[in-house]
C-alpha positions as CSV (number, residue, x, y, z in Angstrom):
1,X,72.7,118.2,115.5
2,X,74.3,118.2,118.9
3,X,75.3,121.5,120.3
4,X,77.2,122.2,123.6
5,X,77.0,126.0,125.3
6,X,79.2,127.1,127.6
7,X,77.8,129.5,130.0
8,X,80.6,130.9,132.4
9,X,81.5,127.6,134.3
10,X,78.8,125.7,133.5
11,X,78.5,123.4,130.1
12,X,75.2,122.6,129.1
13,X,75.0,119.8,126.1
14,X,72.1,120.1,123.6
15,X,70.1,117.8,121.2
16,X,68.3,119.3,118.0
17,X,65.7,116.8,117.2
18,X,64.8,115.6,113.8
19,X,61.5,116.5,112.6
20,X,58.7,114.1,113.5
21,X,55.4,113.3,112.0
22,X,53.5,115.9,113.8
23,X,56.0,118.4,113.7
24,X,54.7,122.0,112.5
25,X,58.7,122.0,111.3
26,X,59.0,121.3,107.4
27,X,61.4,119.2,105.5
28,X,64.8,121.3,105.5
29,X,63.9,122.5,108.7
30,X,65.5,121.1,112.6
31,X,63.0,121.3,115.1
32,X,64.6,123.6,118.4
33,X,61.4,123.7,120.6
34,X,57.9,122.4,120.5
35,X,54.8,121.7,122.3
36,X,51.6,120.2,122.4
37,X,48.9,123.3,124.6
38,X,45.5,123.4,124.7
39,X,43.5,121.8,122.5
40,X,46.2,120.0,120.4
41,X,47.2,122.9,119.1
42,X,51.2,123.2,118.8
43,X,53.7,125.8,119.0
44,X,56.9,125.4,117.4
45,X,60.1,127.0,116.4
46,X,62.4,125.5,113.7
47,X,65.5,126.4,112.3
48,X,66.5,126.5,108.6
49,X,69.1,124.2,108.0
50,X,70.5,125.3,105.2
51,X,71.1,129.0,106.3
52,X,74.2,130.7,106.1
53,X,73.1,133.0,109.4
54,X,70.5,131.0,111.6
55,X,67.1,132.1,110.3
56,X,64.1,130.9,112.3
57,X,60.5,130.7,111.6
58,X,57.5,130.0,114.6
59,X,54.5,128.2,114.0
60,X,51.5,128.2,116.1
61,X,48.1,125.1,115.1
62,X,48.1,122.0,114.0
63,X,49.5,120.3,110.8
64,X,48.0,121.5,108.0
65,X,46.2,124.4,109.9
66,X,48.5,126.6,110.6
67,X,47.3,129.8,112.7
68,X,50.7,131.9,113.0
69,X,53.5,131.9,111.6
70,X,56.2,134.2,112.1
71,X,58.1,136.0,110.0
72,X,56.2,135.5,107.0
73,X,59.2,136.4,104.8
74,X,62.5,134.6,105.8
75,X,65.0,136.7,107.2
76,X,68.0,137.0,109.3
77,X,66.3,135.4,112.8
78,X,68.8,138.6,114.5
79,X,66.6,140.9,113.1
80,X,63.0,139.8,114.4
81,X,63.9,137.4,117.0
82,X,65.6,138.1,121.1
83,X,66.4,136.1,123.9
84,X,67.0,135.3,127.4
85,X,68.7,132.8,129.3
86,X,68.8,132.5,133.0
87,X,70.1,130.2,135.4
88,X,70.0,129.8,139.3
89,X,71.0,126.8,141.6
90,X,69.2,123.9,140.4
91,X,67.2,125.6,137.3
92,X,67.0,127.5,134.3
93,X,65.1,129.4,131.7
94,X,65.3,130.0,128.3
95,X,63.1,132.1,125.8
96,X,62.5,133.5,122.8
97,X,60.9,136.9,121.7
98,X,59.2,138.4,119.0
99,X,56.6,140.9,118.0
100,X,53.6,140.6,115.5
101,X,52.7,144.3,115.2
102,X,51.7,145.6,119.2
103,X,51.6,141.7,120.1
104,X,54.8,140.2,121.8
105,X,55.4,137.0,121.8
106,X,57.7,134.5,124.1
107,X,58.1,131.4,123.8
108,X,59.7,129.7,127.2
109,X,60.9,126.6,128.7
110,X,62.2,126.7,132.5
111,X,62.9,123.5,134.6
112,X,63.8,123.8,138.7
113,X,64.5,121.0,140.5
114,X,61.9,122.1,143.2
115,X,59.0,123.4,141.0
116,X,59.6,121.0,138.0
117,X,59.7,122.0,134.3
118,X,57.2,124.1,131.9
119,X,57.0,125.4,129.0
120,X,54.9,127.2,126.8
121,X,54.2,131.0,125.1
122,X,53.3,134.2,126.8
123,X,51.1,136.7,124.9
124,X,51.3,140.2,125.6
125,X,48.8,142.5,123.9
126,X,48.7,146.5,125.3
127,X,45.4,146.9,127.5
128,X,45.0,143.6,128.1
129,X,45.9,140.4,130.6
130,X,48.9,138.5,129.5
131,X,48.0,135.0,128.7
132,X,50.2,131.7,128.6
133,X,49.6,129.0,126.4
134,X,50.9,126.4,129.0
135,X,51.9,123.2,127.3
136,X,51.1,119.9,128.6
137,X,53.6,118.2,130.5
138,X,56.1,116.4,128.8
139,X,54.8,117.0,125.6
140,X,57.9,119.5,124.6
141,X,61.1,119.7,123.9
142,X,63.4,122.2,125.3
143,X,64.3,125.7,123.5
144,X,68.3,125.5,125.0
145,X,69.3,125.4,121.9
146,X,68.7,128.6,120.7
147,X,71.3,130.3,123.4
148,X,73.9,129.5,121.1
149,X,72.2,131.5,118.0
150,X,73.9,135.2,117.8
151,X,70.5,136.9,118.8
152,X,69.9,140.3,121.0
153,X,68.9,140.1,124.6
154,X,66.2,140.8,125.8
155,X,64.4,141.4,129.6
156,X,63.5,138.5,131.2
157,X,59.2,137.7,131.2
158,X,57.9,136.5,134.6
159,X,55.4,133.5,133.3
160,X,52.0,133.4,135.5
161,X,53.3,129.9,136.2
162,X,56.2,131.6,138.6
163,X,54.3,134.3,139.5
164,X,57.5,135.5,140.1
165,X,61.2,135.9,138.3
166,X,63.5,133.7,139.4
């Protein structure tokens, strides 16, 4: 599934990738984001292809050993996910957020002609230091495709990699 999005005067073409052999996405789902993190664990955002309204699922773990799947019961994405997209001269950032109880997860991918490309998952728990699960270089698929989905917006979350807002 290929898509083209317009953001103001800019046009962004995005390719959603078919499910690969090592994907955490299942048959009937399109991989919108996937990255390999530490110890070979994978984070993935998958979209159900047959859904009338966009439905997404986030999975973290290894094929055959999923440690976290959200939501457990499929619901319209707009009920459980939020997004953020930012662009600046020579860079972009895409984020997808959700909460499981008091824990906030922000899946992100960003690129800058000055600082390269990065992706990962921020994990924020009340009273604890933010954790950034970084993806290995070039072992990820961009998150940009979620920006076309009708999801509520959330405030931009700065990543420890950047150490600042763009």
